[in-house]
C-alpha positions as CSV (number, residue, x, y, z in Angstrom):
1,X,0.3,-12.0,21.8
2,X,3.4,-10.1,21.9
3,X,5.1,-13.0,20.6
4,X,2.8,-14.0,18.1
5,X,3.0,-10.2,16.5
6,X,6.8,-10.5,16.3
7,X,6.9,-13.8,14.9
8,X,4.4,-12.7,11.9
9,X,6.5,-9.6,11.1
10,X,9.5,-11.6,11.2
11,X,8.0,-13.7,8.4
12,X,6.6,-11.1,6.4
13,X,9.8,-9.2,6.6
14,X,11.8,-12.9,5.5
15,X,9.0,-13.1,2.8
16,X,9.9,-9.4,1.2
17,X,13.5,-10.2,1.3
18,X,13.0,-13.5,-0.6
19,X,10.9,-12.0,-3.2
20,X,13.5,-8.8,-3.5
21,X,16.2,-11.5,-4.5
22,X,13.8,-13.7,-6.6
23,X,11.9,-11.2,-8.5
24,X,13.6,-7.9,-8.4
25,X,17.3,-8.2,-8.2
26,X,19.0,-9.2,-11.2
27,X,22.5,-10.0,-11.9
28,X,24.4,-7.2,-13.3
29,X,24.7,-8.8,-16.6
30,X,21.0,-9.7,-17.2
31,X,20.2,-6.5,-16.1
32,X,22.3,-5.2,-19.0
33,X,20.9,-7.3,-21.5
34,X,17.3,-5.4,-20.9
35,X,18.7,-2.3,-21.8
36,X,18.2,-0.7,-25.2
37,X,21.0,0.3,-26.8
38,X,21.6,4.2,-27.7
39,X,20.7,5.4,-31.3
40,X,23.9,6.7,-31.7
41,X,25.8,3.5,-30.6
42,X,23.5,1.5,-33.0
43,X,24.8,4.1,-35.7
44,X,28.3,3.2,-35.0
45,X,27.8,-0.5,-35.0
46,X,26.0,-0.3,-38.6
47,X,28.6,2.3,-40.0
48,X,31.9,0.2,-38.6
49,X,31.2,-3.2,-37.8
50,X,30.3,-5.3,-40.9
51,X,29.7,-8.7,-38.9
52,X,27.0,-6.8,-36.9
53,X,25.5,-5.2,-40.4
54,X,25.5,-8.4,-42.1
55,X,23.0,-10.0,-39.0
56,X,19.1,-10.3,-39.5
57,X,17.0,-8.3,-37.2
58,X,16.7,-10.5,-34.2
59,X,20.5,-11.5,-34.0
60,X,21.2,-7.5,-34.2
61,X,19.1,-7.1,-31.1
62,X,20.9,-9.9,-29.4
63,X,24.3,-8.5,-30.3
64,X,23.4,-5.3,-29.0
65,X,22.4,-6.8,-25.8
66,X,25.9,-8.3,-25.5
67,X,27.4,-5.3,-26.4
68,X,25.6,-3.5,-23.5
69,X,26.0,-6.3,-21.2
70,X,29.9,-6.2,-22.0
71,X,30.2,-2.4,-21.4
72,X,28.5,-2.8,-17.9
73,X,31.0,-5.4,-16.8
74,X,34.7,-4.2,-18.3
75,X,36.1,-0.9,-17.8
76,X,37.6,0.9,-20.8
77,X,40.2,3.4,-20.3
78,X,42.8,5.5,-22.1
79,X,46.2,6.3,-21.7
80,X,47.2,9.5,-23.5
81,X,43.8,9.6,-25.2
82,X,40.0,10.3,-24.2
83,X,37.9,7.1,-24.7
84,X,35.1,7.8,-27.2
85,X,31.8,6.1,-28.1
86,X,33.8,4.5,-31.2
87,X,36.2,3.1,-29.1
88,X,33.6,1.4,-26.8
89,X,31.5,0.2,-29.6
90,X,34.9,-1.4,-31.4
91,X,36.2,-3.0,-28.2
92,X,33.0,-4.4,-27.0
93,X,32.3,-5.7,-30.6
94,X,35.8,-7.2,-30.6
95,X,34.8,-9.1,-27.6
96,X,31.4,-9.9,-28.8
97,X,31.9,-11.5,-32.0
98,X,34.1,-14.5,-31.2
99,X,31.6,-15.6,-28.7
100,X,28.4,-14.6,-30.5
101,X,27.8,-18.3,-30.7
102,X,27.3,-18.7,-26.8
103,X,24.4,-17.1,-25.2
104,X,25.9,-17.3,-21.4
105,X,29.5,-16.8,-22.2
106,X,30.9,-13.6,-19.7
107,X,34.6,-12.6,-19.6
108,X,35.4,-13.7,-15.9
109,X,38.9,-13.1,-16.8
110,X,39.1,-9.7,-17.7
111,X,38.3,-6.3,-15.8
112,X,39.8,-3.7,-18.0
113,X,40.7,-2.8,-21.3
114,X,43.4,-0.3,-21.7
115,X,43.7,1.9,-24.7
116,X,47.0,3.3,-26.2
117,X,46.6,5.8,-29.1
118,X,49.2,3.9,-31.3
119,X,51.6,0.7,-30.9
120,X,53.4,0.6,-27.8
121,X,56.7,-1.3,-26.8
122,X,56.9,-3.7,-23.8
123,X,57.5,-1.4,-21.2
124,X,54.1,0.3,-22.4
125,X,55.6,3.4,-24.2
126,X,54.1,4.7,-26.9
127,X,56.1,7.6,-28.1
128,X,59.9,7.9,-29.3
129,X,60.8,4.4,-29.7
130,X,61.3,2.6,-32.9
131,X,60.6,-1.0,-31.1
132,X,57.1,0.2,-30.7
133,X,55.3,-2.7,-32.7
134,X,52.8,-4.2,-30.0
135,X,49.2,-3.9,-31.4
136,X,47.7,-5.3,-28.6
137,X,48.2,-7.6,-25.2
138,X,46.5,-9.9,-22.8
139,X,47.9,-9.2,-19.4
140,X,49.4,-11.8,-17.3
141,X,51.0,-11.7,-13.7
142,X,50.3,-8.3,-12.1
143,X,48.6,-7.5,-14.9
144,X,46.2,-10.1,-15.3
145,X,42.7,-9.1,-16.0
146,X,43.9,-6.5,-18.0
147,X,43.8,-6.1,-21.8
148,X,46.2,-3.4,-23.7
149,X,45.2,-2.4,-27.5
150,X,46.2,0.1,-29.5
151,X,43.2,2.3,-30.6
152,X,44.9,2.8,-34.3
153,X,45.2,-0.8,-34.5
154,X,41.9,-1.4,-33.3
155,X,40.0,1.0,-35.6
156,X,42.0,0.1,-38.5
157,X,40.9,-3.8,-38.0
158,X,37.2,-2.5,-38.7
159,X,38.1,-0.6,-41.6
160,X,36.9,-2.0,-45.0
161,X,40.7,-2.3,-46.0
162,X,41.7,-4.5,-43.1
163,X,41.7,-7.6,-45.1
164,X,41.8,-10.5,-43.0
165,X,43.2,-8.6,-39.9
166,X,41.4,-7.3,-36.7
167,X,43.5,-6.9,-33.7
168,X,40.9,-6.4,-31.3
169,X,39.4,-10.0,-32.3
170,X,43.0,-11.5,-32.2
171,X,43.4,-10.2,-28.5
172,X,39.9,-11.3,-27.1
173,X,40.5,-14.8,-29.0
174,X,43.6,-15.0,-27.1
175,X,41.6,-14.1,-23.8
176,X,39.1,-17.0,-24.8
177,X,42.3,-19.2,-25.4
178,X,43.4,-18.5,-21.8
179,X,40.1,-19.0,-20.1
180,X,40.8,-22.5,-19.6
181,X,44.1,-21.9,-17.4
182,X,46.9,-22.2,-20.8
183,X,47.2,-19.9,-23.6
184,X,48.1,-22.8,-26.1
185,X,45.8,-22.6,-28.9
186,X,43.6,-25.4,-27.9
187,X,40.5,-23.6,-25.9
188,X,39.4,-26.3,-24.2
189,X,36.1,-24.6,-23.3
190,X,35.2,-24.1,-26.6
191,X,36.6,-27.3,-28.3
192,X,35.2,-30.8,-27.2
193,X,37.8,-33.1,-26.1
194,X,37.3,-35.4,-29.0
195,X,38.4,-32.5,-31.4
196,X,41.6,-31.7,-29.6
197,X,44.0,-34.1,-31.4
198,X,42.9,-33.3,-35.0
199,X,42.7,-29.8,-34.2
200,X,46.7,-29.9,-33.1
201,X,47.5,-32.2,-36.0
202,X,45.7,-29.4,-38.4
203,X,47.5,-26.6,-37.0
204,X,50.9,-28.2,-37.2
205,X,50.4,-29.1,-40.8
206,X,49.4,-25.6,-41.6
207,X,52.3,-24.2,-39.5
208,X,54.5,-26.0,-41.7
209,X,53.1,-24.9,-45.0
210,X,53.3,-21.6,-43.7
211,X,56.9,-22.1,-42.9
212,X,57.5,-23.1,-46.4
213,X,55.4,-20.5,-48.0
214,X,52.6,-22.6,-49.5
215,X,49.8,-20.8,-47.1
216,X,48.1,-17.6,-47.5
217,X,47.7,-17.5,-43.9
218,X,49.7,-14.7,-42.4
219,X,53.2,-15.7,-41.6
220,X,52.7,-14.6,-37.9
221,X,50.5,-17.5,-37.2
222,X,53.6,-19.7,-37.1
223,X,54.8,-18.3,-34.2
224,X,53.2,-20.9,-31.7
225,X,50.1,-22.6,-31.5
226,X,48.5,-19.6,-29.5
227,X,49.2,-17.2,-32.3
228,X,48.1,-19.4,-34.8
229,X,44.5,-19.7,-33.3
230,X,44.3,-15.8,-33.1
231,X,45.5,-15.2,-36.7
232,X,43.1,-17.8,-38.3
233,X,40.5,-16.6,-36.0
234,X,40.8,-13.2,-37.6
235,X,40.6,-15.0,-41.0
236,X,37.4,-16.7,-39.7
237,X,35.5,-13.7,-39.0
238,X,36.8,-11.0,-41.6
239,X,37.0,-13.3,-44.6
240,X,35.0,-16.3,-43.8
241,X,34.2,-17.2,-47.3
242,X,37.8,-17.0,-48.7
243,X,38.9,-19.4,-45.6
244,X,36.0,-21.5,-46.1
245,X,37.2,-21.6,-49.9
246,X,41.0,-22.0,-49.4
247,X,41.0,-24.0,-46.2
248,X,37.5,-26.1,-45.8
249,X,38.5,-28.2,-43.0
250,X,40.2,-25.4,-41.2
251,X,37.1,-23.6,-41.5
252,X,35.2,-26.3,-40.2
253,X,37.0,-26.8,-37.1
254,X,36.5,-23.4,-36.3
255,X,32.9,-23.2,-37.2
256,X,32.4,-26.0,-34.7
257,X,34.8,-24.1,-32.2
258,X,32.9,-20.8,-32.3
259,X,29.3,-22.3,-33.0
260,X,29.1,-20.0,-35.9
261,X,29.0,-20.1,-39.7
262,X,29.8,-16.7,-40.8
263,X,29.9,-18.0,-44.6
264,X,26.7,-19.2,-44.6
265,X,24.4,-18.3,-47.6
């Protein structure tokens, strides 16, 4: 009899544990997706993120869930500044915009975003050096899993006067590019294999035009393939109609890559 009771208790206990994992316990990202964004954060999105403002109601809600999930998973800290809600909203928006076309994407290669007050140098100094010209950086080596951003550049990228430039988006596109193991301008996780060669050919043709002063794409894109991808991605999300008009083939490739059509009527 005692043996029977013990077996029964063990079965009940096992079923309880199984039920917990199946029905009650949720992955961190999934639980975050169920949380509603606060009214104050939503207002910051409306006031500062034109990409969000242009979305329909259903996509706004989806964007908000992605923002919440990102902020649950990635730590944002400041050096020489106190991180506020606007900082969090703009960093998270920079992360979400490039992957908005992918429902399940998570930045598994990022744990921390570190904000500096302004531009910094290669020694991560942000004061008293005329060579402080870095606005953002994806860490490597001992800094792997880290992203460094200038708060001033981050805010400027979301201003109405930013034009085709957005430092936050630029750096998160580098992170996406890096997700396949190589920061080389060919994001294999987003670009089907059959499009890789045409994409490389298109990049090199446009880089040649940039070097000859025949392109409106920022000259920094000619630095290398990785910078080309990041720069034209800024253009794609910040001025999609202009990019589609001036570079229709480039726009089409980026639309396929990011599974988005921001210039759609």
